[in-house]
Structure formats: C-alpha cells, structure tokens
LUMMAR-178713 format. One line per 8 residues: number of its first residue (from 1); for each residue x, y, z of C-alpha. Coordinates in steps of 0.25 Angstrom, whole numbers. Example, Ala and Ser with C-alpha at 12.3 -4.5 7.8 and 13.67 -1.06 7.14 Angstrom:
BEGIN
1 = 49:-18:31 ~ 55:-4:29
END
This chain:
BEGIN
1 = -60:204:-169 ~ -45:211:-174 ~ -42:222:-175 ~ -34:231:-184 ~ -22:234:-173 ~ -6:240:-177 ~ 5:237:-170 ~ 22:241:-169
9 = 32:229:-176 ~ 44:237:-174 ~ 44:250:-179 ~ 32:249:-189 ~ 17:249:-186 ~ 8:235:-191 ~ -4:235:-193 ~ -13:222:-188
17 = -28:216:-186 ~ -26:210:-170 ~ -38:200:-165 ~ -38:202:-150 ~ -48:190:-148 ~ -48:185:-132 ~ -37:178:-126 ~ -23:180:-125
25 = -19:174:-136 ~ -14:179:-151 ~ -8:174:-161 ~ 0:185:-171 ~ -2:181:-186 ~ 6:183:-199 ~ 5:185:-213 ~ 11:182:-227
33 = 19:190:-234 ~ 18:204:-237 ~ 26:203:-250 ~ 12:194:-256 ~ 3:201:-250 ~ 3:195:-235 ~ -3:201:-223 ~ -12:201:-212
41 = -26:201:-221 ~ -21:186:-229 ~ -32:176:-228 ~ -24:164:-218 ~ -17:175:-210 ~ -33:177:-205 ~ -36:164:-206 ~ -24:161:-197
49 = -30:172:-186 ~ -43:169:-188 ~ -39:155:-184 ~ -32:163:-171 ~ -44:170:-165 ~ -53:157:-169 ~ -44:152:-156 ~ -45:165:-148
57 = -29:171:-153 ~ -29:187:-152 ~ -24:188:-168 ~ -13:199:-174 ~ -11:196:-190 ~ -6:211:-193 ~ 4:215:-208 ~ 17:212:-206
65 = 26:226:-208 ~ 25:232:-222 ~ 11:223:-226 ~ -2:232:-223 ~ -2:245:-216 ~ 8:238:-207 ~ 22:248:-207 ~ 37:243:-212
73 = 40:237:-224 ~ 41:219:-227 ~ 52:214:-219 ~ 57:201:-226 ~ 52:195:-213 ~ 58:202:-201 ~ 53:213:-200 ~ 41:209:-200
81 = 45:196:-188 ~ 47:207:-179 ~ 31:212:-182 ~ 28:197:-178 ~ 34:198:-166 ~ 26:215:-166 ~ 13:206:-168 ~ 18:197:-155
89 = 21:208:-145 ~ 6:214:-151 ~ -2:203:-144 ~ 7:202:-133 ~ 2:218:-132 ~ -12:214:-133 ~ -14:203:-122 ~ -10:193:-127
97 = -1:184:-122 ~ 1:169:-132 ~ 4:173:-148 ~ 2:163:-158 ~ 12:167:-169 ~ 5:162:-183 ~ 12:167:-198 ~ 5:163:-211
105 = 17:163:-224 ~ 26:173:-222 ~ 18:176:-207 ~ 25:163:-205 ~ 39:166:-209 ~ 39:177:-202 ~ 33:171:-190 ~ 44:161:-192
113 = 56:171:-190 ~ 48:178:-178 ~ 54:176:-165 ~ 42:169:-160 ~ 46:168:-144 ~ 32:175:-143 ~ 22:165:-151 ~ 16:155:-144
121 = 13:148:-157 ~ 15:148:-172 ~ 7:146:-182 ~ 15:148:-197 ~ 4:144:-210 ~ 10:144:-224 ~ 23:145:-218 ~ 34:149:-231
129 = 44:139:-230 ~ 44:139:-248 ~ 45:154:-248 ~ 52:161:-237 ~ 63:153:-230 ~ 63:150:-215 ~ 75:152:-203 ~ 82:138:-206
137 = 83:136:-191 ~ 69:142:-187 ~ 63:136:-179 ~ 51:140:-171 ~ 47:134:-158 ~ 32:140:-156 ~ 28:135:-170 ~ 16:125:-168
145 = 10:126:-182 ~ 13:124:-198 ~ 1:125:-208 ~ 5:124:-225 ~ -3:119:-235 ~ -1:107:-245 ~ 0:115:-254 ~ 9:128:-252
153 = 19:131:-258 ~ 25:142:-250 ~ 24:134:-236 ~ 27:120:-243 ~ 24:111:-232 ~ 33:99:-234 ~ 45:111:-231 ~ 37:118:-222
161 = 37:102:-215 ~ 52:102:-217 ~ 55:114:-209 ~ 46:112:-197 ~ 54:103:-190 ~ 62:116:-187 ~ 53:126:-185 ~ 45:116:-173
169 = 44:102:-176 ~ 31:105:-167 ~ 23:113:-175 ~ 12:107:-181 ~ 12:106:-194 ~ -1:106:-204 ~ -4:109:-219 ~ -15:110:-228
177 = -17:101:-239 ~ -21:111:-251 ~ -18:124:-246 ~ -7:132:-253 ~ -3:144:-248 ~ -15:155:-245 ~ -22:140:-241 ~ -32:142:-253
185 = -43:135:-249 ~ -39:130:-237 ~ -40:142:-228 ~ -50:135:-217 ~ -41:123:-216 ~ -30:132:-209 ~ -36:141:-203 ~ -43:127:-195
193 = -30:120:-194 ~ -25:135:-189 ~ -39:137:-178 ~ -35:120:-173 ~ -21:121:-169 ~ -22:136:-164 ~ -35:129:-155 ~ -27:119:-150
201 = -12:127:-149
END
C-alpha cells in the first residue's frame, strides 16, 4: 500500500507516494508537465506504478518542485532533474538495490536529461519529441523500453523512431495503434505492455 512520504531535493521538501513492497527492486515514476496540470496523480503515472507493483517492485511517484505540496518552483526541467536524483537516492536509503526510472511525457523528458548512472533500466512513455527539444546527441545506455501512441502528436512515432538510434539502438519500441497522448481507451493495453516488459526485464 502506498504511503505519503516527504524527502529533500536540494533545499526543497517534496511530497510523494511510496510503496515498499518486498524484495530489493524499485522504480521512480515521474509525471507530465506541471504547467499543463500534470502531477503524481496522473492516470498514466498511476498505471506505470501499478505495472511495476504487479511485478513485485517498490514504487515511488512524487510531485516535482512547485507541484502540489512540494516546495519550490517550476525550473524548466533543470531543477527537476535534481528531484529525480533525490528520489532515486530515497529508494536506496530504503534498501532498494536496483532502481528503474520511468516517466510519462514531460517526466520522460526530465528523466532523459538526468544522469541515469544509478538507474538499472529506463522506460519512457510518450517522450514529447514533438513538443520539447531533446539534446541532439543524447545517449541513454539505460534506456530499455519506449512506448507511444499511433495518434500521439506530442510524441509522434515516426519522430521517436528516428531518434532511437541516438538514444539507444537496442531499446525496445512499441506503438499502440489507436492511442493518443492520453491513451484514451488504451490504458489497459499500455499497462499490459509495461507489465510484460518489466516481468521480462
């Protein structure tokens, strides 16, 4: 069961929901853009967390600085990278030895630009390549799985397919044919794909 927690990122206290589960594997899940209403209660963020919990992982979803009851202010994705690093550190403090990093939309963008040396695997759900700039030579050795919708204009499949060889040519890529950016009517399909990948990983 998830419990409300707080942890420090630089001088800011952030709020989160943590489910310890059993074992030594865990995942940090990041949310979509706060300037467009995104937070840790987003339904896709909840779906990603559920897929991990079904596979025995501890999960931590949290609000970036300036979101909800997290202190601080929106920092254009820069300070938010520090929030991700602090969240992973929180998992390690709780006895997690292998931490995955998963993000949806803006959360995927933040994760992509965060040093993932302490993350075992990275999952990106609808990385917003059609909406936000990714670094031209952005390599992500820990990136293992990317999924987007066939009708997603914010994370267009064709654009992501072109960027994957730079990100990580070995990462698995799935397109849910009828899904838009919000996975309307396709959430169960998304959860199934995520759960299958996590179980295999």
